VEXKEDO-226558 format. One line per 8 residues: their letters; for each residue x, y, z of C-alpha. Coordinates in steps of 0.5 Angstrom, whole numbers, always signed. Layout:
N
A = X,Y,Z  ... $
This chain:
982
MIPGRLAG = -150,+39,+122  -154,+34,+126  -161,+34,+123  -166,+37,+126  -170,+31,+128  -164,+28,+131  -162,+34,+135  -169,+34,+138 $
KIEKSRHH = -168,+27,+140  -162,+29,+143  -164,+35,+147  -170,+31,+149  -166,+25,+152  -161,+30,+155  -167,+33,+159  -170,+27,+161 $
GQLETGQG = -163,+24,+163  -164,+18,+158  -163,+17,+150  -167,+15,+145  -165,+7,+143  -169,+6,+136  -163,+6,+132  -158,+6,+138 $
ALLGRSSV = -156,+11,+143  -154,+18,+140  -149,+23,+142  -149,+30,+140  -143,+35,+140  -139,+35,+146  -138,+41,+150  -132,+40,+154 $
FECGDWQV = -128,+45,+159  -120,+43,+160  -115,+44,+166  -109,+40,+166  -111,+33,+166  -118,+34,+168  -124,+35,+163  -131,+37,+165 $
DTAGRELR = -136,+34,+159  -142,+38,+160  -146,+35,+154  -144,+28,+157  -144,+30,+164  -138,+27,+166  -132,+29,+170  -126,+26,+167 $
MREVPVPI = -118,+25,+169  -114,+24,+163  -120,+22,+159  -122,+17,+164  -129,+18,+167  -129,+19,+175  -135,+17,+178  -139,+23,+182 $
GERAFEIV = -147,+23,+183  -151,+28,+178  -152,+33,+183  -145,+33,+185  -143,+34,+177  -148,+40,+177  -144,+43,+182  -138,+42,+178 $
EVLVSAAG = -142,+45,+172  -144,+51,+175  -137,+52,+178  -133,+51,+172  -138,+56,+168  -136,+61,+173  -129,+61,+170  -126,+62,+177 $
ALVTKDHL = -130,+67,+180  -134,+66,+187  -140,+62,+187  -144,+64,+193  -148,+58,+197  -155,+62,+195  -153,+62,+188  -151,+55,+188 $
MKRVWPGA = -157,+52,+191  -162,+56,+186  -158,+53,+180  -157,+46,+183  -164,+45,+187  -168,+50,+184  -175,+51,+189  -172,+47,+194 $
IVEENTIQ = -170,+48,+201  -163,+45,+202  -159,+45,+209  -152,+47,+209  -150,+40,+211  -153,+37,+204  -148,+42,+200  -142,+40,+205 $
VHISALRK = -144,+32,+203  -143,+34,+195  -137,+39,+196  -134,+33,+200  -136,+28,+194  -132,+33,+189  -126,+33,+193  -126,+26,+194 $
ALGPDRGM = -126,+25,+186  -121,+30,+185  -116,+27,+190  -109,+30,+190  -112,+36,+186  -117,+37,+191  -114,+44,+193  -117,+46,+186 $
LKTVSGRG = -124,+47,+190  -123,+52,+194  -128,+54,+200  -129,+62,+201  -131,+62,+209  -138,+64,+210  -139,+66,+202  -138,+60,+197 $
YRLLGEWR = -134,+56,+193  -129,+57,+187  -126,+52,+182  -119,+54,+181  -114,+53,+175  -115,+56,+168  -121,+52,+165  -121,+53,+157 $
RRNDAEGD = -127,+51,+153  -126,+47,+147  -131,+44,+142  -129,+37,+140  -129,+36,+132  -129,+29,+133  -135,+29,+136  -139,+32,+130 $
GVVLSSSA = -145,+27,+128  -148,+21,+131  -145,+16,+134  -149,+9,+135  -148,+5,+141  -146,-2,+140  -152,-4,+145  -157,-3,+140 $
RQARPLMS = -160,-10,+142  -163,-5,+148  -170,-3,+144  -174,+0,+149  -172,+5,+155  -172,+1,+162  -178,+1,+167  -177,+1,+174 $
RLPTPGTE = -179,-5,+178  -178,-5,+185  -181,-10,+190  -187,-7,+194  -185,-5,+201  -187,-9,+207  -188,-7,+214  -187,+1,+216 $
LIGRTEAK = -180,+3,+216  -179,+5,+223  -173,+10,+226  -170,+11,+219  -172,+18,+217  -165,+21,+218  -162,+16,+215  -166,+16,+209 $
KALGDLLS = -165,+24,+208  -158,+23,+209  -158,+17,+203  -162,+22,+199  -156,+27,+199  -150,+21,+198  -154,+18,+192  -154,+25,+189 $
AYRIVTLT = -147,+26,+191  -144,+19,+189  -145,+14,+184  -143,+8,+189  -146,+8,+196  -145,+2,+200  -150,+1,+206  -146,-4,+211 $
GPGGIGKT = -147,-6,+218  -148,-13,+222  -154,-18,+220  -161,-16,+222  -159,-8,+222  -164,-7,+216  -160,-5,+210  -165,-8,+205 $
KLALAVAH = -171,-5,+208  -167,+2,+208  -164,+1,+201  -171,-1,+198  -175,+5,+202  -169,+10,+199  -170,+7,+192  -177,+8,+192 $
DLASRFDG = -176,+15,+194  -171,+17,+189  -174,+13,+183  -178,+19,+180  -171,+22,+180  -168,+17,+176  -175,+18,+171  -177,+11,+174 $
NAWFVELV = -171,+7,+172  -170,+4,+179  -168,-3,+180  -167,-8,+185  -163,-14,+184  -162,-20,+190  -156,-23,+190  -157,-28,+196 $
SLSNPGLI = -159,-34,+193  -153,-34,+188  -147,-38,+190  -144,-38,+183  -140,-31,+183  -140,-31,+176  -148,-31,+175  -148,-23,+178 $
PTSVAATL = -148,-20,+171  -154,-26,+169  -158,-24,+175  -157,-17,+173  -159,-17,+166  -165,-22,+167  -168,-17,+172  -167,-11,+167 $
GLKLSGEI = -170,-15,+162  -164,-14,+157  -164,-19,+151  -156,-21,+151  -153,-26,+146  -147,-29,+147  -143,-29,+154  -146,-25,+159 $
SASSVAEA = -141,-21,+163  -140,-14,+167  -138,-11,+160  -144,-14,+156  -149,-11,+161  -146,-5,+162  -146,-4,+154  -153,-6,+154 $
VGRQRLLL = -155,+0,+159  -150,+5,+156  -152,+12,+157  -159,+10,+160  -160,+14,+167  -162,+9,+172  -161,+7,+180  -159,+0,+181 $
VLDNCEHL = -160,-3,+188  -155,-9,+189  -157,-13,+195  -153,-18,+200  -146,-17,+196  -142,-20,+202  -142,-27,+200  -140,-25,+193 $
IDSAAHFV = -136,-19,+195  -130,-19,+190  -134,-21,+184  -140,-16,+186  -134,-10,+187  -132,-12,+180  -139,-11,+177  -140,-5,+180 $
ETMVRMCP = -134,-2,+178  -135,-4,+171  -142,-1,+171  -140,+6,+174  -134,+6,+169  -138,+5,+163  -145,+7,+164  -144,+15,+166 $
RVTVLATS = -151,+15,+168  -152,+9,+173  -152,+10,+180  -151,+4,+185  -154,+3,+192  -151,-4,+195  -152,-7,+201  -147,-11,+204 $
REVLRVDG = -144,-13,+211  -137,-12,+208  -135,-6,+204  -134,-6,+196  -127,-2,+196  -128,+0,+189  -126,+7,+187  -131,+13,+188 $
ECVHRVPP = -135,+9,+193  -138,+12,+199  -140,+8,+205  -146,+9,+210  -146,+5,+216  -153,+3,+218  -153,+5,+226  -158,+1,+231 $
LDVPAGQV = -164,+4,+232  -164,+9,+238  -164,+6,+245  -165,+10,+251  -159,+10,+255  -162,+10,+262  -169,+10,+266  -174,+12,+261 $
GRSDFLTH = -181,+16,+263  -187,+15,+260  -187,+22,+256  -181,+20,+252  -182,+13,+252  -184,+13,+244  -179,+18,+242  -174,+12,+242 $
SAIQLFVA = -174,+8,+235  -172,+2,+238  -178,+2,+243  -183,+4,+237  -181,-2,+233  -182,-7,+239  -189,-4,+241  -191,-3,+233 $
RTKALHSG = -189,-10,+232  -192,-13,+238  -199,-10,+237  -199,-12,+230  -199,-19,+232  -203,-18,+239  -207,-12,+238  -209,-12,+246 $
FALQDDDE = -202,-11,+248  -201,-5,+252  -196,-3,+257  -199,-2,+264  -194,+1,+269  -187,+4,+269  -184,-3,+271  -186,-5,+264 $
LTTVASVC = -183,+1,+260  -177,-1,+264  -177,-8,+262  -178,-6,+254  -172,-1,+254  -168,-6,+257  -170,-12,+252  -168,-7,+246 $
RRLDGIPL = -162,-5,+250  -159,-12,+251  -161,-13,+243  -157,-7,+241  -162,-4,+238  -162,-9,+232  -168,-9,+228  -169,-16,+226 $
AIEFAAAR = -167,-18,+234  -172,-13,+236  -178,-16,+231  -176,-23,+234  -177,-21,+241  -183,-17,+239  -186,-24,+236  -184,-28,+242 $
TATLGLKQ = -187,-22,+247  -194,-23,+243  -194,-30,+245  -190,-31,+251  -191,-25,+255  -186,-19,+256  -183,-22,+263  -182,-29,+259 $
VAARLSDR = -178,-26,+254  -174,-21,+258  -172,-27,+263  -170,-31,+257  -165,-27,+253  -159,-30,+256  -161,-36,+252  -163,-31,+246 $
FSLLTGGR = -161,-36,+240  -166,-41,+242  -171,-36,+244  -171,-31,+238  -174,-35,+232  -180,-35,+229  -179,-30,+223  -184,-29,+218 $
RTALPRHQ = -185,-35,+213  -183,-31,+207  -177,-29,+210  -170,-31,+207  -168,-37,+211  -162,-33,+215  -167,-28,+217  -172,-33,+220 $
TLRAALDW = -168,-34,+227  -163,-30,+230  -158,-35,+230  -158,-36,+222  -157,-29,+221  -150,-29,+225  -149,-36,+222  -149,-33,+215 $
SYELLPEA = -144,-28,+217  -139,-33,+221  -139,-38,+216  -136,-33,+210  -130,-32,+215  -123,-35,+214  -121,-39,+219  -116,-34,+222 $
EQRLLRRL = -122,-29,+223  -127,-34,+226  -122,-36,+231  -121,-28,+233  -128,-27,+233  -129,-33,+238  -124,-30,+242  -126,-23,+242 $
SIFPAGFT = -132,-25,+246  -128,-26,+252  -128,-18,+253  -135,-15,+256  -132,-8,+256  -129,-8,+249  -122,-9,+248  -115,-5,+245 $
LEAAAALA = -111,-8,+240  -106,-10,+245  -111,-14,+249  -114,-17,+242  -107,-19,+241  -106,-23,+247  -112,-27,+246  -111,-28,+238 $
DGSPRTVS = -107,-34,+239  -104,-39,+243  -97,-38,+239  -93,-31,+239  -97,-27,+234  -95,-20,+232  -99,-14,+233  -100,-12,+226 $
ATLTDIAA = -103,-19,+224  -108,-18,+229  -110,-11,+227  -110,-13,+220  -115,-19,+222  -119,-13,+227  -120,-9,+221  -123,-15,+217 $
LVAKSLVA = -128,-16,+222  -130,-9,+222  -130,-8,+215  -135,-14,+215  -139,-11,+221  -138,-16,+226  -133,-11,+230  -135,-4,+232 $
LDTSAPEG = -130,+2,+233  -131,+5,+240  -131,+12,+238  -132,+14,+246  -124,+12,+247  -119,+17,+244  -114,+11,+243  -116,+5,+239 $
RWRLLETT = -121,+1,+242  -127,-4,+239  -132,-8,+241  -137,-13,+239  -145,-12,+240  -148,-16,+245  -151,-21,+241  -145,-22,+236 $
RAYAAEKL = -141,-23,+243  -146,-28,+245  -146,-32,+239  -138,-32,+239  -138,-34,+246  -142,-40,+244  -137,-42,+238  -131,-41,+243 $
ANHGEAEW = -134,-46,+248  -136,-51,+242  -129,-50,+240  -126,-52,+247  -123,-45,+248  -127,-42,+253  -122,-44,+259  -116,-42,+256 $
GARRHAEF = -119,-36,+254  -121,-34,+260  -115,-35,+264  -111,-31,+258  -116,-25,+259  -115,-25,+267  -107,-26,+266  -107,-20,+261 $
FRDLVVSA = -111,-15,+266  -107,-17,+272  -101,-15,+268  -104,-9,+265  -106,-6,+272  -99,-8,+275  -96,-4,+270  -100,+2,+271 $
APDAQQAP = -98,+2,+279  -95,+9,+281  -89,+6,+283  -88,+2,+277  -82,+4,+272  -88,+7,+268  -92,+12,+272  -99,+13,+269 $
TADRIKSL = -102,+19,+266  -109,+22,+266  -111,+18,+260  -108,+12,+263  -112,+12,+269  -118,+14,+264  -116,+7,+260  -116,+3,+267 $
EREIDNVR = -123,+6,+268  -126,+4,+262  -123,-3,+263  -128,-4,+269  -132,-9,+266  -126,-13,+264  -123,-13,+270  -130,-16,+274 $
AALDWASS = -130,-21,+269  -123,-23,+270  -124,-23,+277  -130,-27,+277  -126,-33,+273  -120,-32,+277  -125,-33,+284  -128,-39,+280 $
ALGDASTV = -126,-47,+282  -122,-47,+276  -119,-40,+277  -112,-37,+280  -112,-34,+287  -106,-30,+286  -109,-27,+280  -115,-25,+285 $
VILTAGYA = -110,-22,+290  -106,-18,+285  -111,-16,+280  -116,-13,+286  -110,-10,+290  -108,-6,+284  -115,-4,+281  -117,-2,+288 $
AVWIGMSL = -115,+5,+287  -119,+5,+281  -125,+3,+284  -125,+8,+290  -123,+14,+284  -129,+12,+281  -133,+12,+288  -135,+5,+287 $
IAECRERV = -133,+4,+295  -138,-2,+296  -136,-6,+290  -128,-4,+292  -130,-7,+299  -133,-13,+297  -128,-15,+292  -122,-14,+297 $
ERALAVIG = -126,-18,+302  -126,-24,+297  -119,-23,+296  -117,-23,+303  -121,-30,+304  -116,-33,+299  -110,-30,+300  -108,-36,+304 $
TAPDLSEH = -108,-40,+298  -103,-36,+294  -96,-37,+298  -92,-34,+292  -95,-27,+293  -90,-22,+294  -91,-18,+301  -92,-12,+297 $
SRLMLHMS = -98,-15,+294  -101,-17,+301  -99,-10,+303  -103,-6,+298  -109,-11,+299  -109,-9,+306  -109,-2,+305  -114,-2,+300 $
LGAALYHC = -119,-6,+304  -118,-1,+310  -119,+5,+305  -126,+1,+303  -128,+0,+310  -127,+7,+313  -131,+9,+307  -136,+4,+307 $
TGTVQRTG = -139,+0,+313  -135,-5,+318  -133,-5,+325  -128,+0,+327  -124,-5,+331  -123,-9,+324  -122,-3,+320  -116,-1,+325 $
VVLAEALD = -113,-8,+325  -113,-9,+318  -110,-2,+317  -105,-3,+323  -103,-9,+319  -101,-5,+313  -97,+0,+317  -93,-6,+320 $
AAERQADE = -92,-9,+313  -90,-2,+310  -85,-1,+316  -82,-8,+315  -81,-7,+308  -77,+0,+309  -81,+2,+303  -82,+10,+304 $
DAKLRALW = -88,+10,+299  -92,+4,+302  -91,+8,+309  -94,+14,+306  -100,+10,+304  -101,+6,+310  -100,+13,+314  -105,+16,+310 $
AMWSFRYN = -110,+11,+310  -109,+10,+318  -110,+18,+319  -116,+18,+314  -119,+12,+318  -118,+16,+325  -120,+23,+322  -126,+20,+319 $
SGCMLAAW = -128,+17,+326  -127,+24,+329  -121,+21,+334  -117,+27,+333  -112,+25,+339  -110,+19,+335  -110,+23,+328  -105,+28,+330 $
PLAERFAI = -99,+24,+331  -100,+20,+325  -100,+27,+321  -94,+28,+324  -91,+22,+322  -93,+23,+315  -90,+29,+315  -83,+26,+317 $
VAANTGRT = -83,+20,+312  -85,+25,+307  -79,+30,+308  -75,+24,+308  -77,+22,+301  -75,+29,+299  -81,+30,+294  -84,+37,+295 $
AEGFVADR = -91,+34,+293  -91,+29,+299  -90,+35,+303  -96,+39,+301  -100,+32,+303  -97,+33,+309  -99,+40,+310  -106,+38,+308 $
LLGTTLHH = -106,+33,+314  -103,+37,+319  -107,+43,+317  -114,+39,+317  -112,+36,+324  -110,+43,+327  -116,+46,+325  -120,+41,+329 $
VGRQTEAR = -116,+41,+335  -117,+48,+335  -110,+51,+333  -113,+56,+327  -107,+60,+326  -103,+54,+325  -108,+50,+321  -109,+56,+316 $
RHLERVRD = -102,+57,+314  -101,+49,+312  -108,+50,+308  -106,+56,+305  -99,+53,+303  -103,+47,+299  -108,+52,+296  -103,+56,+293 $
QYVAPTDH = -97,+52,+292  -99,+45,+291  -99,+42,+284  -101,+35,+283  -95,+30,+281  -95,+29,+273  -94,+21,+274  -101,+22,+278 $
RHAMWFHY = -99,+18,+284  -103,+22,+288  -110,+21,+285  -108,+13,+285  -106,+13,+292  -110,+18,+296  -116,+18,+292  -118,+25,+293 $
DQRILARS = -116,+32,+290  -111,+35,+295  -112,+42,+293  -120,+42,+294  -119,+38,+300  -115,+43,+303  -119,+49,+301  -125,+46,+304 $
ILSRVLWL = -122,+46,+311  -119,+53,+310  -126,+55,+308  -128,+53,+315  -122,+56,+318  -123,+63,+315  -130,+63,+317  -128,+62,+324 $
QGLPEQAR = -122,+67,+324  -128,+72,+322  -127,+72,+314  -134,+70,+312  -133,+73,+305  -127,+69,+304  -130,+63,+307  -135,+63,+302 $
DNAIACVE = -131,+64,+296  -126,+59,+298  -132,+54,+299  -135,+56,+292  -129,+55,+289  -128,+48,+292  -135,+46,+289  -134,+48,+282 $
AARSADHK = -127,+45,+282  -130,+38,+284  -135,+39,+279  -130,+40,+274  -126,+34,+276  -132,+30,+275  -130,+26,+281  -136,+24,+286 $
LTLCYALN = -132,+23,+292  -128,+30,+292  -135,+33,+290  -138,+30,+297  -132,+32,+301  -133,+40,+298  -140,+40,+299  -140,+36,+306 $
MAACPVAI = -134,+40,+309  -134,+47,+305  -141,+49,+302  -146,+46,+307  -142,+48,+313  -140,+55,+311  -147,+56,+308  -150,+54,+315 $
LTGDLDDA = -145,+59,+319  -146,+65,+315  -154,+64,+315  -155,+62,+308  -160,+57,+309  -162,+57,+301  -155,+55,+299  -155,+50,+305 $
EKAVVELA = -161,+46,+302  -159,+46,+295  -152,+43,+297  -156,+38,+302  -160,+36,+296  -154,+35,+291  -150,+31,+297  -156,+26,+298 $
DIVNEHSV = -157,+25,+290  -149,+23,+290  -149,+19,+296  -156,+15,+294  -153,+13,+287  -146,+11,+290  -148,+8,+297  -142,+10,+301 $
AFWKALTD = -144,+9,+308  -139,+14,+311  -142,+20,+306  -149,+18,+307  -148,+18,+315  -145,+25,+314  -150,+28,+309  -156,+26,+314 $
CVTGHVMV = -153,+29,+319  -152,+36,+315  -159,+35,+313  -161,+35,+320  -157,+41,+322  -160,+45,+316  -167,+43,+318  -166,+46,+325 $
RQGRFAEG = -163,+52,+322  -169,+53,+318  -173,+52,+325  -176,+45,+324  -173,+43,+331  -177,+37,+332  -176,+34,+325  -169,+36,+325 $
AAVLSNSL = -167,+33,+332  -170,+27,+329  -166,+26,+323  -160,+28,+327  -161,+23,+333  -162,+17,+328  -156,+19,+324  -152,+20,+330 $
SECDSLGG = -154,+13,+332  -152,+11,+325  -145,+14,+326  -144,+10,+333  -145,+4,+329  -140,+6,+324  -135,+8,+330  -136,+15,+330 $
TTWYPEFQ = -135,+21,+325  -131,+27,+324  -135,+33,+326  -139,+29,+331  -139,+34,+337  -142,+40,+332  -148,+35,+330  -149,+34,+337 $
GALAEGQA = -149,+41,+338  -154,+42,+333  -158,+36,+336  -158,+40,+342  -161,+46,+339  -167,+42,+336  -168,+39,+342  -168,+46,+346 $
GSGRVADA = -172,+49,+340  -178,+44,+341  -178,+45,+348  -174,+39,+351  -169,+43,+355  -167,+38,+359  -165,+33,+353  -161,+39,+350 $
LDTVDRAL = -157,+40,+356  -155,+33,+357  -154,+32,+349  -149,+38,+350  -145,+36,+356  -144,+29,+352  -141,+33,+346  -137,+37,+351 $
AKVENDCE = -134,+31,+354  -133,+28,+347  -129,+34,+345  -124,+33,+351  -124,+26,+350  -122,+26,+342  -119,+33,+342  -124,+36,+337 $
RWCRPELL = -123,+43,+340  -125,+47,+334  -133,+47,+336  -132,+48,+344  -133,+55,+344  -140,+54,+341  -142,+48,+345  -140,+52,+351 $
RLRGEFLL = -144,+58,+349  -150,+53,+347  -150,+50,+354  -150,+57,+357  -156,+59,+353  -160,+52,+355  -159,+54,+362  -162,+61,+361 $
RTENRYRA = -168,+57,+359  -169,+53,+365  -174,+55,+370  -169,+55,+375  -167,+62,+376  -161,+61,+380  -157,+58,+374  -156,+65,+371 $
AEAEGCFA = -149,+65,+374  -147,+58,+371  -150,+61,+364  -145,+67,+365  -139,+62,+367  -141,+58,+360  -141,+65,+356  -134,+67,+360 $
EALAAARE = -131,+61,+358  -133,+61,+351  -130,+68,+350  -124,+65,+353  -124,+59,+349  -125,+63,+342  -120,+68,+344  -115,+63,+345 $
QGALSWEL = -116,+60,+338  -117,+66,+334  -124,+64,+333  -127,+71,+332  -134,+69,+329  -134,+64,+335  -132,+70,+340  -138,+75,+336 $
RSAMSVAR = -143,+69,+338  -141,+69,+345  -141,+76,+346  -148,+77,+343  -150,+72,+348  -147,+76,+354  -150,+82,+351  -157,+79,+351 $
LRLTQDHP = -156,+77,+358  -154,+84,+360  -160,+87,+357  -164,+82,+361  -160,+84,+367  -162,+92,+365  -155,+93,+364  -155,+96,+356 $
AEARRVLA = -148,+100,+357  -145,+94,+359  -148,+90,+354  -145,+95,+349  -138,+95,+352  -138,+87,+351  -140,+87,+344  -138,+93,+340 $
PVYAQFSE = -130,+91,+341  -131,+84,+338  -136,+87,+332  -130,+92,+331  -125,+87,+329  -129,+85,+323  -127,+88,+316  -132,+84,+311 $
GFATADLR = -138,+79,+311  -143,+85,+314  -149,+82,+310  -148,+75,+314  -153,+73,+319  -149,+74,+325  -146,+81,+323  -153,+83,+321 $
NAHDMLGS = -155,+81,+328  -150,+84,+332  -150,+91,+328  -158,+91,+329  -156,+90,+337  -151,+95,+337  -156,+100,+334  -161,+99,+339 $
LAGARN = -156,+100,+344  -153,+107,+342  -153,+112,+347  -155,+106,+352  -153,+108,+360  -154,+103,+366 $
């Protein structure tokens, strides 16, 4: 039996988590549960595997204790929370943290801890309780030298910790689930401040025994035990080692914070492992730029502070923790500091973003802002290592300048990792393993060796994993990259690295071309888009005095389709122009590269600004080159580019034969997919020239049967989604043929598909060619206005001249339909003048008709007649006949508004011609409008019965769309004419 006095001491020590130490640490009789190799010692509060302690946190052990006591029965989440966190409100993810810790501790036997979905947990296995007879009595610890309980001694926190509320909560959960938690991250991220704040918060949980040991001043790794013993106030005789310190601490409950372990990482890891193994109630919180890699360790990577991704408004400005820190620190040094306008808000956000949200760098920037001003700091960030100095005098030397903070990390690296870090600075957009391997060394180097070095740099918080990419991809924080770039230049490696970088991306883009042996997948195309900043950097070097003209041309030609696919038309044009300027200095270029470059320029020019003559010449050269090479794929691309140029210019007379030639070449390839592209070109052209029945047949075939090639060559060659383009034009054809509901449904489907594809150019097409015009034609002006607003946002963002001019025309058209005649006419007049400077645009006569309506509506009938006559002339010149019936009808309406009563006969002739033209096209909707114009004329002539005879047969041909504006008006007119007699 244990004497009552000692038993009382033992019970008290269990309750408080520490042992009385007057005669040594006392152990009572253990109560142990066993299952196979596992033991749960509820008295000693240990989870053991074959009698060897497995480190888990105190809360995690309490969960084990509850589960093992349940003897395999289900323990609900509510019961678990009440037992382990009595009286506290605990979130579900807190329990998950501890369950994950337990499963990690159980290792290969993790399946013993079973989750019953939505209910709770069960510990499987046959657990039996045994009383350890050898445990009767009292065991005296060999650490009798420790004569008093430890007492907490944490440094007083300095300035307020900003932006770490969630991190503190998460660490509180981790430190109750794991006994070793390592805070890691790059220099200046705030690991020490966060660790201190958490230690202060948790000190009471450890009965005041929370200790902070700073290792940064140690250069001898063997002094770690001595430093810890001195901090804890342990009086040890003989050699001081990890084991002797652990023996002295024994079973006392404490939180030990080891700060800055990275330069002594191996010894620190050994010390921590020894302490946790020998001291079952010690929890270690370590800070290190490199993880300890010991058993039972949980790693928490400290993230940067929150930085706004884009524009920031005054209302949410201070919701971002990086900005909170910047403002707070600047005001502390300059009480009068205040942000005056939105430009200054944007500047602060930009500074914090360029500093990657790293607290130390932001504090340096705030200090400089207090003395130099915000504009000076923002302007000089490119020289950040000279600018960002002047840390607190009491700070560690490596925290007094930004350069010193990075020097500390860099100088701890072995030579191979230093070299790799320098060369990785060449990648402004991150890098893949293959890219890193290409830059890792001038001599042949295996990918696996590079991967090992990258992993080491990630572990040391100098390289970050880019989680936004599905494949392996990494990046350097901007400040780290700037530092490494300086080192690269100092080692004389910058020129070699820039050349190797450009050559790698040149070869990468060439290998992704659709006619290469390995056709690109959708993921491959996405990966090329992610490399845009690397491609830009490669081209900037290749275009420099020390660069390489061949690389400029090949890389530009290969990447042009990606720029256009990303709707970066202006950039594409600029880059292609530069490449064409140096093409003569690269005589070793293949004809294929020259061909691709000319086609890329042509595609960029017809989307962007540029003279019609120049665009036509460039594309004609590309087509001639394709013909000379007898390359069917190149011919298809060149014919498509030339057709697109003519079509976008509104010249259907020239576009028609190009579409037919494309169809012939497509048939020669024997590939079905190219045949559907030919259908799309033919159907679109036939619609414009007024052959609606044939157009519908071609377009419906694309809508119903087209499947994009799995090698994604159409995405690379033709830039747009072929099905969406075909369906957009089909929606107009369907309206013309008297099927307004089908037209609307197809237009809506086009826009939804384009949004899902997240391709801005295709969405522009769907809105401009389908959603807006169909809404205007059916009289749904609310939807038309919404589509115009969305269009304007897209074209303003991407600065595509062709789409902007077209969007302005559509905007003016909507205004006219809304009755804003003078305003709409002014917009249309200006936008059509812009189109003239670009060489015209598709739908030009339609917009001239809308302009004429605006002029007539604002009382300028003579101008309206002149405008509509010019539109009719353009219809004949360019073969844009689809809208001829409507233009003829408008001309008749304008003639009736003149004061010359003798022009009524001329107007009637226009209506008759419009009816005939509509019937020839099979354009029932145009026919209805013309019939209504004739009916209104007959009413003014007092012939209501004749008006009905003209209108009723046309109206009777409709089978749908009776709620649309034209059909409602026709219905109302026929209702008023019921029973009419002449």
